[in-house]
N, C-alpha and C positions, 0 to 999 in steps of 0.2 A: 869328369873329370873322375878319378876312381878314389874312394872313402876307404880310411882304414879302419881298421874295429879301433872301437871306441873303448876299448877295457882294459888297456896297457901301463897307464900311469897310474893309477890308483884302487892297485891291487886288492883285495882285502876290507876295502870300503865298497857297501849297498847302497842303494837310494836311502836316502836321510829317509825314515818315517815323521809323525805326528803318534808321540807314546804318552803327553798329556805329563804334568808336571810332578809326578810321585814317581815315574822311571827313572833309574838310575842308569839307562843308558846311555852314555854319553855322546853317541852317534846316533841321535833323535834328539828334535822338537818338544822342547815341557811347555810352549804357549803358542807357537809358528802353528797354526790351522787354517790354510789359506781358502777351505773354504767356509768358516766358520763365519755365520753372518755376524757384522756389527755395525750398529747404525743402518742397518737396511743394505749394507752391500756387503760380499766377500770381502774377509781379510786381505786376501791378495790382489784385491781389488783399489780395496785404501793403501797399501802397502807395497807393490809393483816394485818388488825385489830387483836387484841389478847388481851383477857381479861386475869387478871395476879390473878390465883385461893389463893393466900396466901393474898393479901389485901384486895380483895376483899370479900372474903367468907370467912377468917380464922383472918385479925384482928379486935381488939376489940376497937381499939383507947388509948390501955395503953399506958405510957409511962413512963420513970424513976421515975415520981413523983405522978404515982396517976396510981388506976388498969381500966381496959375497960371503957368507958362509953356504947359503942354498945351491946345491949344483943340479939345475933343471938338468933332466935326459934330453930335453927336447931344443935348449940348444948345447946340444953335441953335433949337430950336422952343421959343416963348414959350408955348404952351400945355401944360400939365405930360403932360398924356395923352400927347402927340403925343414930347414928349423923352423921357416914359418906355420909350414903344413904341420909337422909335430905339433907345434905351440897350438894351433889351431886343436887337433885333435884330442892336446890333454885339456882344452879348454872348456869345449863341449862336454866331453864325459865328465868334470867336477860342474859345470851346472846342472846337466842333468840330474847328476846323483843329487845335487844339494837340493834340487827342486824348483830353480827360481825360474821365472820366465826372460828376463832379460839379460842381458849385458851389456856395458859400456866401452867404447874403445878412443884412444888417438891413433891417428893416420901411422905412426912409425912403430906400435904397439904391434901391428899386425905382420910387420915383416921390415928389416935393416930399411933403413933407408940407403941409396943407393948414393954414388959416387960424384952424378947430376941430378939435373930437373927430370929428364928425360927417362935415364935409368931409374929412377923412384917411381915417374909413373906408369912405367913398365911392371915393376914388380909389385904394386898396388893392385892394376887390374887384373894379375893373374891370380893374386890371391884373395882379393874379392870373391871370385869366382869358388874358389875354394870353399869359403865361409859360407858363401852361399847355399851351397852344397850341404852343408852340416846344419845351417839356418832350416833347409827346407826337411831334414832328415828328423832334425829334434824338436820342431816346434818353436826352436829360443827366439826371441824377437831384438832388434837393438833398440836400446830405450831413447839413447844418442850416442852421435861421434865428437870428435874435436880433432883438433890440430895442437901437434905438439912445435910450436911456434917459438919456444925458448931455451930447449937444449944446447940445438947446433952452436957452437960458437959464434957465426953470422948473427947471432941473435943479441950478443951479449950487450949491445944497448938500445933493446926491442924489437919488437917487428914492426906492427901499425904506427907504432910510434917512432921508430928508429929516422935519427937525422940525417941518413943517405939513404935519398929516394931507390939505388939500387935494392937495397934491403926490404924495403917498405914493396917492392914490387915483388922481389921472391918471395917474401910472407903471403902476399897476394895469391900466387900462385900456389902455393904451397895450402892455402884454403881452398881455392878452388878444387882441388885433385880431391882432399878432405870432405866437402861438400857432397863432388861426385859419388865418393866413395859410401857417405851417407847416404844417399838417394836411392844408389843400388842396391844398396841392402835395407831398404824401405825403414829407414830408421825415423824413430815417432817426433825425435827433437836434435838439434843441436846447439852445441857450447861454446860459447867463447871464455876462455881461462886468460885471463891478459897476463903471461908466467912474466914475462919482464917488463909489461906495459907500465912505467913507471921512471922514477930517476935517482940515481946513486946521491947527486948533489944537484942542487938548484943554481949551483955558480955558471954551469955548460951548458944549463935548460934553459930552452925555449918552452915552459909547458903550456900556454895557450896554442901557441902553434902543434906542438903533439895531439892537444886534446881536440883541435879542428881534425887533425892527422886522423887518428882514433875515431871519430864520429862518423867522418867521410868514408874511410875501412869499412866498416862495419853495414852502414849504409848499400856499398857497393856489393856485400857479400849479401843481404838479404834479399839484393835487387837481382843478384845471379841465381840465387838459389829459388826464388820464387817463379822465374823463367823458364828454369828447368824442372818446374812442377811440383818441388819440395812446400807444402803444407801445415808441416809440423813448426814449432814453437820454437825461435832461437832463445836460450839462457845465457846472461853474463854470470859467472861466480864471483863474488867480492871476495877478496883479499886483503888487508890493511899492508903487506910487507912480505918480505922472503918472494922471490930471491930480492929482489931491489930494495932499498930502504924503506922509499914510498911508492904502494902501485895505487894509478889512477882509480882504480876498483875497490877504494878501500871498502867500505861496507854499502850494507843494505840501500841506507839514506843516499849516499855517495852517487852508487849509482843509478838508484831512481831518478835525481837530479839529472844525471848525464844526459840519459837516455831521452827525459822529457826535453832537455835543452837542445838536442839535436835529434826530434822527431822521432825517435825510434822506437818509443811505447808501445805501439799498438804490435808490434813483433816480437818485441824479444820481452822475458820476464827474468824471473831471477834461481840461481840455481848455490840456494843456502849451504852452504859445509861448516857443520858444528865447529871445527878444530879454528878454521877462519873467523870465526865468528868470537870465538873466545881470543884472539891472538887480535883484533881491534878493542879486548876491553868491553864487550857487549858477550851479554847468555844466547845461547841459541836460539831461548823463547824472543829474545828481542831481537832480530833478526829477523826470522820468522812470522812474528808480530807485525814490524815495518812492512817486508813484503805483500804480508797478508792484506794491511790496511789501505795498499795504494793497490788490490788486484794483482796484484804483481808475484803472487808464491808460486813459483814452476815447480820447482824441484829439487831436490835434498841431497847433498851428500853427506852420507851418515858417517861418521869416525869422533875421536874424542881427543883430547891434548891431554897432558899432564901435567897438571897444577901446579909441579917446580919447578918446568921446565916453560921456557918462554920461547920456545920454537913449534914448528909444526909436525907431529909427532905423528898424526895418524893411525889412533892404535881404535881397535875395536869396540863401537860402545856396550857399557854397561854399568853406566848412570840410571840407573831407574827412575829417581826423582826429577834428572834432568829431561828424559825423555819424555817423559809422562806429562810434562809442563808444556812439552812441545806437541805432543799428539791433542791437549786439549786446544792447541792456538788450531791445529789440521782440523779437526771434527770442526770445530766453530766455524773456518772458512769455507767449508765444502768440500776439501780436498785439495790435494797439488792438479794447478793449469797444465795436462799434459804429460808432466814428469812423473817422477818416482822417487824410490830412494837406492840411490846406490852406492853400493859398501868403498866406499875411497879409503879403506883401510889396508893396513898392510899385517901381517903377522911380525913378530919382534926378532931380531939380529940370530935370541936364540931358540927359536922353535925353527925346529929344522926335520922333523920327521913329516912325512907327505900328510899323515892325518890333522895335523897342526891346521891347514888352512880347511878343513871341515868344522874342525871345533870353534872358529874364530867366527865364522859366518852362520854358525847355528846359535852362538852365545847372540852375535848382532842379530839375526833375526827375532830371536826369543824376547830380547831386551824390548825393541820395537813391538813386537804382538802383544808384550803382556803388556809394554805401557797404552796402548789403543786399547786393551780392554779396561785399564781402568781413568781412561782419563772417558770412555763412554759412561761406565760406572757412574763417575762422578757427576757428570751432565746432566743425568737421569734418575739418579737414585740421592743426591746431594742436593745442601741448600746450597748450592758453589755458585748457581747460574741465578739463581734469585737473589742474594744477596749481592753481585757486584749490579744486576740491575737496581738494587734499592738505592745504591750506592751513589745512583746517579737520577734516582726520580724526580728530582727538583727540574728535571729538565724533561717531563713528560707532561706538563700542563702550565699553565697560568705564562710568566713572563717568562720564563725557563724556553717552554715550550715556542713560543714566538722567538726568544735569541738563536735558538738552533734552525727556524724556519727563514729567518734573516727578516725580522719583521723588527727587528730594534736597530737606534740607533746608539752612539756612544752616549748622546744626553740623555738617551731613555734611562740609560743604566745609571747616569747619573741622579735623575731624580728618582729612582727605583731605591736607589740606595740612599739617598736622603729622606726617603718618605719612613722607610723600614727602620728595623732595628738593629745591633751589632750581631754580623752573624755568631751563631752556635761553634762548637768548636764539634765535630762530628769524625768520629773514631773507622778508622781506615780498615781496620779489624785484620790487618796485616799477618797477626798470628793465628787467627782462628782458618784463614783461607789457607796457611801452612797447614794445620793440624786437619785439615778436611783431606787435602792432599795424601797426609802419612797414614792419615785412618783408611783410606781406600788402597794406597801400596800395600 
């Protein structure tokens, strides 16, 4: 299949170079240098940046109060195949110029959904061949694929958790096609985001039945993909609310409990999104730590919320303290398990110039790269690691060590406490830890 010239949509913008922090060039990286060694690996291996197909090439800036402000030239063709090819041309031109190695997509980000399941399947098959050609030409890889089982009105009451079996079956068919597409494009992973898997009211909801259905549905999808040769990791992305009042994948701890309950923990990990963490009244670091402590830290959707708004604003990350704390966890956990860092973020409604999408990704990449460098210096050059270790030193020997090893009973704790003195207060040194972070920033 013939490929178009890929230099049509972002004229005037060349490949984005690394120029260092003293550069005044807005179209250059100040900290992101993928070949720089950090903690024994290339920065590009630590971070594995991906571009989100939906926000970057499907988003128009529309909101509940008005239509879109971005008029993408690739949306002009009325024929869905022509429009999909044009979008792919723009996407791979951008990904090449920004210099990232990966992208992520929902099934119908690639091409408009058809009026029937059969028509949708035909459309996906055609555009997959075209996208595969773009990937082969550019070397760009698919970090993960997923399915949009939440936008179409048929999913107003959920997909896998819908009370109507016909809708559950339709969702199963769509997931099969999305898995087929991901496998065909050699996707490294596959993500499940429960867009409408939750409830608006408990009055009309059989929660146990819906959760059982979701567990069974995910197991069926896993089994199908494994038989089809998929060797990657499945991710679940926690979110507490939006669009439903309550999402079943509320937060990292909830998802881990769900996976363990339904016997899915061996195949699934977590894809942690920053803005979803804050919507759940957690910090980004908290959600990463919960996932990492259970060996479930799979991937990251990088963005941020607005602290004055209580909804999912999906802004590009720029909070260096927040991301530095996250990178400390990432390094101490030994990295992500299969995934990468996908910029699930969108430029603002009033950012309407073609180069704005470059500025956004440059800023996001530099924030994570700078935070990674800072976290590495904190671990290797400061007292941070030693101070944390000292705080738990009573468990490194004597009775504390026996407790951790499971060699004490509750009666033993009683006898030890009766024989000992009243414990002395030991400072947590929170301010000192905070000062170390600020010092290295």
